[in-house]
PDB file of N, CA, C and O in Angstrom:
ATOM      1  N   PHE A   1     -88.444 -31.557  82.594  1.00  0.00           N
ATOM      2  CA  PHE A   1     -89.798 -31.832  82.180  1.00  0.00           C
ATOM      3  C   PHE A   1     -90.012 -31.206  80.820  1.00  0.00           C
ATOM      4  O   PHE A   1     -89.584 -30.075  80.588  1.00  0.00           O
ATOM      5  N   PHE A   2     -90.649 -31.898  79.941  1.00  0.00           N
ATOM      6  CA  PHE A   2     -91.026 -31.355  78.639  1.00  0.00           C
ATOM      7  C   PHE A   2     -92.537 -31.282  78.561  1.00  0.00           C
ATOM      8  O   PHE A   2     -93.241 -32.171  79.040  1.00  0.00           O
ATOM      9  N   ASP A   3     -93.021 -30.227  77.961  1.00  0.00           N
ATOM     10  CA  ASP A   3     -94.453 -30.108  77.699  1.00  0.00           C
ATOM     11  C   ASP A   3     -94.603 -29.699  76.247  1.00  0.00           C
ATOM     12  O   ASP A   3     -94.036 -28.695  75.816  1.00  0.00           O
ATOM     13  N   ILE A   4     -95.351 -30.461  75.509  1.00  0.00           N
ATOM     14  CA  ILE A   4     -95.567 -30.157  74.103  1.00  0.00           C
ATOM     15  C   ILE A   4     -97.020 -29.794  73.947  1.00  0.00           C
ATOM     16  O   ILE A   4     -97.856 -30.574  74.404  1.00  0.00           O
ATOM     17  N   PRO A   5     -97.383 -28.742  73.378  1.00  0.00           N
ATOM     18  CA  PRO A   5     -96.563 -27.771  72.645  1.00  0.00           C
ATOM     19  C   PRO A   5     -96.029 -26.678  73.561  1.00  0.00           C
ATOM     20  O   PRO A   5     -95.957 -26.846  74.779  1.00  0.00           O
ATOM     21  N   LYS A   6     -95.660 -25.572  72.960  1.00  0.00           N
ATOM     22  CA  LYS A   6     -95.136 -24.410  73.685  1.00  0.00           C
ATOM     23  C   LYS A   6     -96.198 -23.847  74.619  1.00  0.00           C
ATOM     24  O   LYS A   6     -97.322 -24.348  74.664  1.00  0.00           O
ATOM     25  N   LEU A   7     -95.841 -22.803  75.366  1.00  0.00           N
ATOM     26  CA  LEU A   7     -96.805 -22.169  76.269  1.00  0.00           C
ATOM     27  C   LEU A   7     -98.008 -21.658  75.483  1.00  0.00           C
ATOM     28  O   LEU A   7     -97.848 -21.142  74.377  1.00  0.00           O
ATOM     29  N   PRO A   8     -99.201 -21.794  76.036  1.00  0.00           N
ATOM     30  CA  PRO A   8    -100.416 -21.397  75.312  1.00  0.00           C
ATOM     31  C   PRO A   8    -100.736 -19.912  75.434  1.00  0.00           C
ATOM     32  O   PRO A   8    -100.225 -19.218  76.313  1.00  0.00           O
ATOM     33  N   ASN A   9    -101.582 -19.451  74.545  1.00  0.00           N
ATOM     34  CA  ASN A   9    -102.234 -18.140  74.643  1.00  0.00           C
ATOM     35  C   ASN A   9    -101.288 -16.977  74.895  1.00  0.00           C
ATOM     36  O   ASN A   9    -101.563 -16.133  75.748  1.00  0.00           O
ATOM     37  N   SER A  10    -100.202 -16.920  74.184  1.00  0.00           N
ATOM     38  CA  SER A  10     -99.254 -15.803  74.266  1.00  0.00           C
ATOM     39  C   SER A  10     -98.600 -15.651  75.632  1.00  0.00           C
ATOM     40  O   SER A  10     -98.113 -14.567  75.952  1.00  0.00           O
ATOM     41  N   LEU A  11     -98.574 -16.685  76.435  1.00  0.00           N
ATOM     42  CA  LEU A  11     -97.867 -16.619  77.710  1.00  0.00           C
ATOM     43  C   LEU A  11     -96.370 -16.619  77.468  1.00  0.00           C
ATOM     44  O   LEU A  11     -95.883 -17.268  76.542  1.00  0.00           O
ATOM     45  N   SER A  12     -95.648 -15.897  78.295  1.00  0.00           N
ATOM     46  CA  SER A  12     -94.193 -15.908  78.231  1.00  0.00           C
ATOM     47  C   SER A  12     -93.658 -16.488  79.535  1.00  0.00           C
ATOM     48  O   SER A  12     -94.399 -16.635  80.507  1.00  0.00           O
ATOM     49  N   VAL A  13     -92.388 -16.811  79.550  1.00  0.00           N
ATOM     50  CA  VAL A  13     -91.755 -17.313  80.763  1.00  0.00           C
ATOM     51  C   VAL A  13     -91.861 -16.266  81.868  1.00  0.00           C
ATOM     52  O   VAL A  13     -92.109 -16.611  83.023  1.00  0.00           O
ATOM     53  N   GLU A  14     -91.676 -15.003  81.530  1.00  0.00           N
ATOM     54  CA  GLU A  14     -91.780 -13.926  82.514  1.00  0.00           C
ATOM     55  C   GLU A  14     -93.187 -13.862  83.110  1.00  0.00           C
ATOM     56  O   GLU A  14     -93.347 -13.629  84.308  1.00  0.00           O
ATOM     57  N   ASP A  15     -94.198 -14.070  82.276  1.00  0.00           N
ATOM     58  CA  ASP A  15     -95.588 -14.071  82.760  1.00  0.00           C
ATOM     59  C   ASP A  15     -95.802 -15.149  83.819  1.00  0.00           C
ATOM     60  O   ASP A  15     -96.352 -14.877  84.886  1.00  0.00           O
ATOM     61  N   ILE A  16     -95.369 -16.364  83.524  1.00  0.00           N
ATOM     62  CA  ILE A  16     -95.634 -17.450  84.463  1.00  0.00           C
ATOM     63  C   ILE A  16     -94.835 -17.285  85.747  1.00  0.00           C
ATOM     64  O   ILE A  16     -95.293 -17.700  86.812  1.00  0.00           O
ATOM     65  N   LYS A  17     -93.646 -16.686  85.669  1.00  0.00           N
ATOM     66  CA  LYS A  17     -92.867 -16.434  86.881  1.00  0.00           C
ATOM     67  C   LYS A  17     -93.551 -15.411  87.779  1.00  0.00           C
ATOM     68  O   LYS A  17     -93.334 -15.414  88.991  1.00  0.00           O
ATOM     69  N   MET A  18     -94.370 -14.543  87.208  1.00  0.00           N
ATOM     70  CA  MET A  18     -95.103 -13.540  87.983  1.00  0.00           C
ATOM     71  C   MET A  18     -96.498 -14.029  88.379  1.00  0.00           C
ATOM     72  O   MET A  18     -97.244 -13.309  89.044  1.00  0.00           O
ATOM     73  N   GLY A  19     -96.848 -15.241  87.974  1.00  0.00           N
ATOM     74  CA  GLY A  19     -98.143 -15.794  88.342  1.00  0.00           C
ATOM     75  C   GLY A  19     -99.265 -15.450  87.383  1.00  0.00           C
ATOM     76  O   GLY A  19    -100.433 -15.713  87.672  1.00  0.00           O
ATOM     77  N   ILE A  20     -98.923 -14.865  86.248  1.00  0.00           N
ATOM     78  CA  ILE A  20     -99.938 -14.515  85.255  1.00  0.00           C
ATOM     79  C   ILE A  20    -100.339 -15.776  84.504  1.00  0.00           C
ATOM     80  O   ILE A  20     -99.488 -16.549  84.067  1.00  0.00           O
ATOM     81  N   GLN A  21    -101.634 -15.971  84.360  1.00  0.00           N
ATOM     82  CA  GLN A  21    -102.143 -17.103  83.590  1.00  0.00           C
ATOM     83  C   GLN A  21    -103.265 -16.615  82.685  1.00  0.00           C
ATOM     84  O   GLN A  21    -104.061 -15.762  83.080  1.00  0.00           O
ATOM     85  N   ARG A  22    -103.327 -17.137  81.509  1.00  0.00           N
ATOM     86  CA  ARG A  22    -104.325 -16.682  80.539  1.00  0.00           C
ATOM     87  C   ARG A  22    -105.582 -17.551  80.558  1.00  0.00           C
ATOM     88  O   ARG A  22    -106.679 -16.993  80.525  1.00  0.00           O
ATOM     89  N   ARG A  23    -105.498 -18.778  80.607  1.00  0.00           N
ATOM     90  CA  ARG A  23    -106.559 -19.788  80.680  1.00  0.00           C
ATOM     91  C   ARG A  23    -105.879 -21.116  80.473  1.00  0.00           C
ATOM     92  O   ARG A  23    -104.740 -21.184  80.010  1.00  0.00           O
ATOM     93  N   SER A  24    -106.561 -22.134  80.809  1.00  0.00           N
ATOM     94  CA  SER A  24    -105.979 -23.458  80.638  1.00  0.00           C
ATOM     95  C   SER A  24    -106.007 -23.860  79.167  1.00  0.00           C
ATOM     96  O   SER A  24    -106.680 -23.237  78.346  1.00  0.00           O
ATOM     97  N   ARG A  25    -105.274 -24.897  78.861  1.00  0.00           N
ATOM     98  CA  ARG A  25    -105.241 -25.392  77.483  1.00  0.00           C
ATOM     99  C   ARG A  25    -106.543 -26.069  77.106  1.00  0.00           C
ATOM    100  O   ARG A  25    -106.960 -26.022  75.949  1.00  0.00           O
ATOM    101  N   ASN A  26    -107.178 -26.693  78.067  1.00  0.00           N
ATOM    102  CA  ASN A  26    -108.424 -27.397  77.797  1.00  0.00           C
ATOM    103  C   ASN A  26    -109.516 -26.751  78.643  1.00  0.00           C
ATOM    104  O   ASN A  26    -109.754 -27.158  79.780  1.00  0.00           O
ATOM    105  N   VAL A  27    -110.169 -25.755  78.089  1.00  0.00           N
ATOM    106  CA  VAL A  27    -111.158 -24.960  78.812  1.00  0.00           C
ATOM    107  C   VAL A  27    -112.335 -25.815  79.270  1.00  0.00           C
ATOM    108  O   VAL A  27    -112.840 -25.621  80.376  1.00  0.00           O
ATOM    109  N   VAL A  28    -112.776 -26.750  78.445  1.00  0.00           N
ATOM    110  CA  VAL A  28    -113.915 -27.600  78.801  1.00  0.00           C
ATOM    111  C   VAL A  28    -113.565 -28.479  80.000  1.00  0.00           C
ATOM    112  O   VAL A  28    -114.337 -28.566  80.955  1.00  0.00           O
ATOM    113  N   LEU A  29    -112.411 -29.124  79.952  1.00  0.00           N
ATOM    114  CA  LEU A  29    -111.983 -29.978  81.056  1.00  0.00           C
ATOM    115  C   LEU A  29    -111.839 -29.169  82.346  1.00  0.00           C
ATOM    116  O   LEU A  29    -112.272 -29.614  83.409  1.00  0.00           O
ATOM    117  N   THR A  30    -111.244 -28.001  82.258  1.00  0.00           N
ATOM    118  CA  THR A  30    -111.067 -27.150  83.437  1.00  0.00           C
ATOM    119  C   THR A  30    -112.401 -26.707  84.017  1.00  0.00           C
ATOM    120  O   THR A  30    -112.550 -26.635  85.236  1.00  0.00           O
ATOM    121  N   SER A  31    -113.367 -26.413  83.167  1.00  0.00           N
ATOM    122  CA  SER A  31    -114.666 -25.962  83.672  1.00  0.00           C
ATOM    123  C   SER A  31    -115.350 -27.062  84.491  1.00  0.00           C
ATOM    124  O   SER A  31    -116.001 -26.767  85.493  1.00  0.00           O
ATOM    125  N   PHE A  32    -115.210 -28.314  84.078  1.00  0.00           N
ATOM    126  CA  PHE A  32    -115.769 -29.421  84.854  1.00  0.00           C
ATOM    127  C   PHE A  32    -114.954 -29.676  86.118  1.00  0.00           C
ATOM    128  O   PHE A  32    -115.520 -29.909  87.186  1.00  0.00           O
ATOM    129  N   ALA A  33    -113.638 -29.634  86.002  1.00  0.00           N
ATOM    130  CA  ALA A  33    -112.766 -29.924  87.143  1.00  0.00           C
ATOM    131  C   ALA A  33    -112.983 -28.937  88.281  1.00  0.00           C
ATOM    132  O   ALA A  33    -112.940 -29.324  89.448  1.00  0.00           O
ATOM    133  N   ASN A  34    -113.213 -27.680  87.962  1.00  0.00           N
ATOM    134  CA  ASN A  34    -113.436 -26.674  89.006  1.00  0.00           C
ATOM    135  C   ASN A  34    -114.658 -26.997  89.852  1.00  0.00           C
ATOM    136  O   ASN A  34    -114.691 -26.668  91.037  1.00  0.00           O
ATOM    137  N   ASP A  35    -115.659 -27.633  89.264  1.00  0.00           N
ATOM    138  CA  ASP A  35    -116.878 -27.979  90.002  1.00  0.00           C
ATOM    139  C   ASP A  35    -116.796 -29.336  90.693  1.00  0.00           C
ATOM    140  O   ASP A  35    -117.453 -29.552  91.712  1.00  0.00           O
ATOM    141  N   ILE A  36    -115.995 -30.252  90.152  1.00  0.00           N
ATOM    142  CA  ILE A  36    -115.968 -31.627  90.649  1.00  0.00           C
ATOM    143  C   ILE A  36    -114.845 -31.862  91.665  1.00  0.00           C
ATOM    144  O   ILE A  36    -115.056 -32.519  92.684  1.00  0.00           O
ATOM    145  N   LEU A  37    -113.669 -31.332  91.390  1.00  0.00           N
ATOM    146  CA  LEU A  37    -112.507 -31.618  92.232  1.00  0.00           C
ATOM    147  C   LEU A  37    -112.413 -30.657  93.416  1.00  0.00           C
ATOM    148  O   LEU A  37    -112.788 -29.491  93.293  1.00  0.00           O
ATOM    149  N   PRO A  38    -111.918 -31.131  94.557  1.00  0.00           N
ATOM    150  CA  PRO A  38    -111.816 -30.264  95.729  1.00  0.00           C
ATOM    151  C   PRO A  38    -110.651 -29.275  95.673  1.00  0.00           C
ATOM    152  O   PRO A  38    -110.597 -28.351  96.484  1.00  0.00           O
ATOM    153  N   TYR A  39    -109.731 -29.447  94.743  1.00  0.00           N
ATOM    154  CA  TYR A  39    -108.554 -28.578  94.661  1.00  0.00           C
ATOM    155  C   TYR A  39    -108.928 -27.207  94.117  1.00  0.00           C
ATOM    156  O   TYR A  39    -109.650 -27.109  93.125  1.00  0.00           O
ATOM    157  N   ARG A  40    -108.439 -26.143  94.760  1.00  0.00           N
ATOM    158  CA  ARG A  40    -108.748 -24.782  94.328  1.00  0.00           C
ATOM    159  C   ARG A  40    -107.503 -23.948  94.030  1.00  0.00           C
ATOM    160  O   ARG A  40    -107.590 -22.723  93.956  1.00  0.00           O
ATOM    161  N   GLY A  41    -106.369 -24.580  93.863  1.00  0.00           N
ATOM    162  CA  GLY A  41    -105.128 -23.846  93.629  1.00  0.00           C
ATOM    163  C   GLY A  41    -104.691 -23.847  92.183  1.00  0.00           C
ATOM    164  O   GLY A  41    -103.495 -23.774  91.900  1.00  0.00           O
ATOM    165  N   ILE A  42    -105.634 -23.929  91.259  1.00  0.00           N
ATOM    166  CA  ILE A  42    -105.286 -24.037  89.842  1.00  0.00           C
ATOM    167  C   ILE A  42    -104.432 -22.845  89.402  1.00  0.00           C
ATOM    168  O   ILE A  42    -104.770 -21.687  89.647  1.00  0.00           O
ATOM    169  N   GLY A  43    -103.327 -23.165  88.754  1.00  0.00           N
ATOM    170  CA  GLY A  43    -102.449 -22.125  88.245  1.00  0.00           C
ATOM    171  C   GLY A  43    -101.436 -21.604  89.245  1.00  0.00           C
ATOM    172  O   GLY A  43    -100.726 -20.644  88.945  1.00  0.00           O
ATOM    173  N   SER A  44    -101.346 -22.204  90.425  1.00  0.00           N
ATOM    174  CA  SER A  44    -100.431 -21.693  91.447  1.00  0.00           C
ATOM    175  C   SER A  44     -99.164 -22.536  91.593  1.00  0.00           C
ATOM    176  O   SER A  44     -98.298 -22.203  92.402  1.00  0.00           O
ATOM    177  N   GLY A  45     -99.043 -23.603  90.839  1.00  0.00           N
ATOM    178  CA  GLY A  45     -97.928 -24.531  91.005  1.00  0.00           C
ATOM    179  C   GLY A  45     -96.563 -23.956  90.694  1.00  0.00           C
ATOM    180  O   GLY A  45     -95.599 -24.267  91.393  1.00  0.00           O
ATOM    181  N   ILE A  46     -96.449 -23.132  89.674  1.00  0.00           N
ATOM    182  CA  ILE A  46     -95.143 -22.593  89.301  1.00  0.00           C
ATOM    183  C   ILE A  46     -94.630 -21.636  90.369  1.00  0.00           C
ATOM    184  O   ILE A  46     -93.451 -21.685  90.720  1.00  0.00           O
ATOM    185  N   LEU A  47     -95.486 -20.772  90.888  1.00  0.00           N
ATOM    186  CA  LEU A  47     -95.057 -19.849  91.942  1.00  0.00           C
ATOM    187  C   LEU A  47     -94.619 -20.608  93.192  1.00  0.00           C
ATOM    188  O   LEU A  47     -93.613 -20.256  93.808  1.00  0.00           O
ATOM    189  N   LYS A  48     -95.357 -21.636  93.567  1.00  0.00           N
ATOM    190  CA  LYS A  48     -94.984 -22.445  94.734  1.00  0.00           C
ATOM    191  C   LYS A  48     -93.657 -23.152  94.489  1.00  0.00           C
ATOM    192  O   LYS A  48     -92.814 -23.222  95.383  1.00  0.00           O
ATOM    193  N   SER A  49     -93.472 -23.672  93.291  1.00  0.00           N
ATOM    194  CA  SER A  49     -92.225 -24.358  92.951  1.00  0.00           C
ATOM    195  C   SER A  49     -91.038 -23.406  93.012  1.00  0.00           C
ATOM    196  O   SER A  49     -89.978 -23.770  93.523  1.00  0.00           O
ATOM    197  N   LEU A  50     -91.205 -22.197  92.499  1.00  0.00           N
ATOM    198  CA  LEU A  50     -90.119 -21.215  92.523  1.00  0.00           C
ATOM    199  C   LEU A  50     -89.755 -20.814  93.950  1.00  0.00           C
ATOM    200  O   LEU A  50     -88.589 -20.535  94.229  1.00  0.00           O
ATOM    201  N   GLN A  51     -90.720 -20.781  94.847  1.00  0.00           N
ATOM    202  CA  GLN A  51     -90.427 -20.467  96.249  1.00  0.00           C
ATOM    203  C   GLN A  51     -89.598 -21.578  96.894  1.00  0.00           C
ATOM    204  O   GLN A  51     -88.688 -21.301  97.675  1.00  0.00           O
ATOM    205  N   LEU A  52     -89.909 -22.826  96.570  1.00  0.00           N
ATOM    206  CA  LEU A  52     -89.189 -23.959  97.150  1.00  0.00           C
ATOM    207  C   LEU A  52     -87.852 -24.225  96.468  1.00  0.00           C
ATOM    208  O   LEU A  52     -86.878 -24.588  97.128  1.00  0.00           O
ATOM    209  N   TYR A  53     -87.803 -24.045  95.154  1.00  0.00           N
ATOM    210  CA  TYR A  53     -86.616 -24.340  94.356  1.00  0.00           C
ATOM    211  C   TYR A  53     -86.320 -23.162  93.436  1.00  0.00           C
ATOM    212  O   TYR A  53     -86.749 -23.168  92.282  1.00  0.00           O
ATOM    213  N   PRO A  54     -85.603 -22.156  93.914  1.00  0.00           N
ATOM    214  CA  PRO A  54     -85.362 -20.972  93.075  1.00  0.00           C
ATOM    215  C   PRO A  54     -84.481 -21.239  91.855  1.00  0.00           C
ATOM    216  O   PRO A  54     -84.393 -20.397  90.962  1.00  0.00           O
ATOM    217  N   ARG A  55     -83.827 -22.404  91.807  1.00  0.00           N
ATOM    218  CA  ARG A  55     -82.960 -22.712  90.661  1.00  0.00           C
ATOM    219  C   ARG A  55     -83.710 -23.494  89.589  1.00  0.00           C
ATOM    220  O   ARG A  55     -83.223 -24.507  89.088  1.00  0.00           O
ATOM    221  N   ILE A  56     -84.901 -23.012  89.246  1.00  0.00           N
ATOM    222  CA  ILE A  56     -85.701 -23.604  88.175  1.00  0.00           C
ATOM    223  C   ILE A  56     -85.552 -22.721  86.943  1.00  0.00           C
ATOM    224  O   ILE A  56     -85.659 -21.497  87.031  1.00  0.00           O
ATOM    225  N   HIS A  57     -85.307 -23.337  85.812  1.00  0.00           N
ATOM    226  CA  HIS A  57     -85.147 -22.605  84.551  1.00  0.00           C
ATOM    227  C   HIS A  57     -86.250 -23.037  83.586  1.00  0.00           C
ATOM    228  O   HIS A  57     -86.555 -24.222  83.457  1.00  0.00           O
ATOM    229  N   PHE A  58     -86.834 -22.059  82.920  1.00  0.00           N
ATOM    230  CA  PHE A  58     -87.918 -22.305  81.979  1.00  0.00           C
ATOM    231  C   PHE A  58     -87.466 -21.936  80.577  1.00  0.00           C
ATOM    232  O   PHE A  58     -86.799 -20.920  80.380  1.00  0.00           O
ATOM    233  N   GLU A  59     -87.827 -22.757  79.607  1.00  0.00           N
ATOM    234  CA  GLU A  59     -87.540 -22.464  78.199  1.00  0.00           C
ATOM    235  C   GLU A  59     -88.813 -22.686  77.393  1.00  0.00           C
ATOM    236  O   GLU A  59     -89.341 -23.797  77.333  1.00  0.00           O
ATOM    237  N   ASN A  60     -89.294 -21.621  76.780  1.00  0.00           N
ATOM    238  CA  ASN A  60     -90.446 -21.717  75.889  1.00  0.00           C
ATOM    239  C   ASN A  60     -89.913 -21.643  74.462  1.00  0.00           C
ATOM    240  O   ASN A  60     -89.683 -20.553  73.938  1.00  0.00           O
ATOM    241  N   ASN A  61     -89.720 -22.785  73.842  1.00  0.00           N
ATOM    242  CA  ASN A  61     -89.143 -22.848  72.507  1.00  0.00           C
ATOM    243  C   ASN A  61     -90.273 -22.817  71.479  1.00  0.00           C
ATOM    244  O   ASN A  61     -90.893 -23.837  71.179  1.00  0.00           O
ATOM    245  N   ILE A  62     -90.522 -21.627  70.953  1.00  0.00           N
ATOM    246  CA  ILE A  62     -91.629 -21.440  70.010  1.00  0.00           C
ATOM    247  C   ILE A  62     -91.356 -22.166  68.700  1.00  0.00           C
ATOM    248  O   ILE A  62     -92.249 -22.814  68.155  1.00  0.00           O
ATOM    249  N   ALA A  63     -90.130 -22.064  68.188  1.00  0.00           N
ATOM    250  CA  ALA A  63     -89.794 -22.717  66.920  1.00  0.00           C
ATOM    251  C   ALA A  63     -89.866 -24.242  67.046  1.00  0.00           C
ATOM    252  O   ALA A  63     -90.335 -24.921  66.132  1.00  0.00           O
ATOM    253  N   GLY A  64     -89.407 -24.769  68.165  1.00  0.00           N
ATOM    254  CA  GLY A  64     -89.425 -26.215  68.377  1.00  0.00           C
ATOM    255  C   GLY A  64     -90.744 -26.726  68.925  1.00  0.00           C
ATOM    256  O   GLY A  64     -90.936 -27.935  69.063  1.00  0.00           O
ATOM    257  N   GLU A  65     -91.663 -25.804  69.243  1.00  0.00           N
ATOM    258  CA  GLU A  65     -92.995 -26.161  69.750  1.00  0.00           C
ATOM    259  C   GLU A  65     -92.938 -26.971  71.051  1.00  0.00           C
ATOM    260  O   GLU A  65     -93.638 -27.973  71.193  1.00  0.00           O
ATOM    261  N   PHE A  66     -92.084 -26.523  72.018  1.00  0.00           N
ATOM    262  CA  PHE A  66     -92.080 -27.200  73.311  1.00  0.00           C
ATOM    263  C   PHE A  66     -91.772 -26.219  74.427  1.00  0.00           C
ATOM    264  O   PHE A  66     -91.200 -25.152  74.206  1.00  0.00           O
ATOM    265  N   PHE A  67     -92.167 -26.607  75.630  1.00  0.00           N
ATOM    266  CA  PHE A  67     -91.882 -25.866  76.853  1.00  0.00           C
ATOM    267  C   PHE A  67     -91.087 -26.796  77.750  1.00  0.00           C
ATOM    268  O   PHE A  67     -91.520 -27.916  78.021  1.00  0.00           O
ATOM    269  N   LYS A  68     -89.928 -26.345  78.215  1.00  0.00           N
ATOM    270  CA  LYS A  68     -89.018 -27.195  78.980  1.00  0.00           C
ATOM    271  C   LYS A  68     -88.732 -26.557  80.335  1.00  0.00           C
ATOM    272  O   LYS A  68     -88.496 -25.352  80.427  1.00  0.00           O
ATOM    273  N   VAL A  69     -88.754 -27.371  81.378  1.00  0.00           N
ATOM    274  CA  VAL A  69     -88.423 -26.929  82.730  1.00  0.00           C
ATOM    275  C   VAL A  69     -87.227 -27.742  83.207  1.00  0.00           C
ATOM    276  O   VAL A  69     -87.242 -28.972  83.156  1.00  0.00           O
ATOM    277  N   THR A  70     -86.188 -27.046  83.672  1.00  0.00           N
ATOM    278  CA  THR A  70     -85.001 -27.697  84.205  1.00  0.00           C
ATOM    279  C   THR A  70     -84.830 -27.265  85.654  1.00  0.00           C
ATOM    280  O   THR A  70     -84.856 -26.072  85.957  1.00  0.00           O
ATOM    281  N   ILE A  71     -84.658 -28.225  86.544  1.00  0.00           N
ATOM    282  CA  ILE A  71     -84.452 -27.935  87.958  1.00  0.00           C
ATOM    283  C   ILE A  71     -83.025 -28.324  88.315  1.00  0.00           C
ATOM    284  O   ILE A  71     -82.665 -29.501  88.279  1.00  0.00           O
ATOM    285  N   ASP A  72     -82.211 -27.323  88.661  1.00  0.00           N
ATOM    286  CA  ASP A  72     -80.843 -27.581  89.099  1.00  0.00           C
ATOM    287  C   ASP A  72     -80.886 -28.025  90.554  1.00  0.00           C
ATOM    288  O   ASP A  72     -81.514 -27.378  91.392  1.00  0.00           O
ATOM    289  N   ARG A  73     -80.213 -29.139  90.848  1.00  0.00           N
ATOM    290  CA  ARG A  73     -80.207 -29.659  92.211  1.00  0.00           C
ATOM    291  C   ARG A  73     -78.781 -29.796  92.715  1.00  0.00           C
ATOM    292  O   ARG A  73     -77.846 -29.999  91.942  1.00  0.00           O
ATOM    293  N   ASP A  74     -78.639 -29.682  94.007  1.00  0.00           N
ATOM    294  CA  ASP A  74     -77.387 -29.987  94.672  1.00  0.00           C
ATOM    295  C   ASP A  74     -77.463 -31.458  95.048  1.00  0.00           C
ATOM    296  O   ASP A  74     -78.178 -31.821  95.983  1.00  0.00           O
ATOM    297  N   LEU A  75     -76.744 -32.297  94.341  1.00  0.00           N
ATOM    298  CA  LEU A  75     -76.864 -33.742  94.545  1.00  0.00           C
ATOM    299  C   LEU A  75     -76.500 -34.166  95.961  1.00  0.00           C
ATOM    300  O   LEU A  75     -77.053 -35.142  96.468  1.00  0.00           O
ATOM    301  N   GLN A  76     -75.583 -33.458  96.608  1.00  0.00           N
ATOM    302  CA  GLN A  76     -75.196 -33.818  97.972  1.00  0.00           C
ATOM    303  C   GLN A  76     -76.367 -33.706  98.942  1.00  0.00           C
ATOM    304  O   GLN A  76     -76.550 -34.571  99.798  1.00  0.00           O
ATOM    305  N   SER A  77     -77.165 -32.639  98.813  1.00  0.00           N
ATOM    306  CA  SER A  77     -78.265 -32.441  99.758  1.00  0.00           C
ATOM    307  C   SER A  77     -79.520 -33.211  99.357  1.00  0.00           C
ATOM    308  O   SER A  77     -80.429 -33.363 100.172  1.00  0.00           O
ATOM    309  N   ASP A  78     -79.590 -33.702  98.117  1.00  0.00           N
ATOM    310  CA  ASP A  78     -80.774 -34.419  97.649  1.00  0.00           C
ATOM    311  C   ASP A  78     -80.691 -35.929  97.878  1.00  0.00           C
ATOM    312  O   ASP A  78     -81.668 -36.640  97.644  1.00  0.00           O
ATOM    313  N   VAL A  79     -79.547 -36.422  98.327  1.00  0.00           N
ATOM    314  CA  VAL A  79     -79.364 -37.859  98.512  1.00  0.00           C
ATOM    315  C   VAL A  79     -79.762 -38.234  99.933  1.00  0.00           C
ATOM    316  O   VAL A  79     -79.309 -37.616 100.897  1.00  0.00           O
ATOM    317  N   SER A  80     -80.609 -39.245 100.057  1.00  0.00           N
ATOM    318  CA  SER A  80     -81.033 -39.738 101.374  1.00  0.00           C
ATOM    319  C   SER A  80     -80.148 -40.905 101.789  1.00  0.00           C
ATOM    320  O   SER A  80     -79.727 -41.689 100.938  1.00  0.00           O
ATOM    321  N   PRO A  81     -79.858 -41.035 103.087  1.00  0.00           N
ATOM    322  CA  PRO A  81     -79.035 -42.186 103.528  1.00  0.00           C
ATOM    323  C   PRO A  81     -79.795 -43.480 103.428  1.00  0.00           C
ATOM    324  O   PRO A  81     -79.258 -44.538 103.755  1.00  0.00           O
TER     325      PRO A  81
END
């Protein structure tokens, strides 16, 4: 997965692995979504993903202005009959 640009607000890969979040990229959109949408787990997706798939690698490329997530999979166990 690629996300452009890099991580926002001085977040580091270590921060997100520990569940630290600074604020969303779009504060106005988030402020409305919190009141309108029934979902209340904002910012918890990375921690949940790491629990399910510990072989996730994060790259915050500041010079290249992108954030990249790579998930290593065992192809044998991921194939359905």
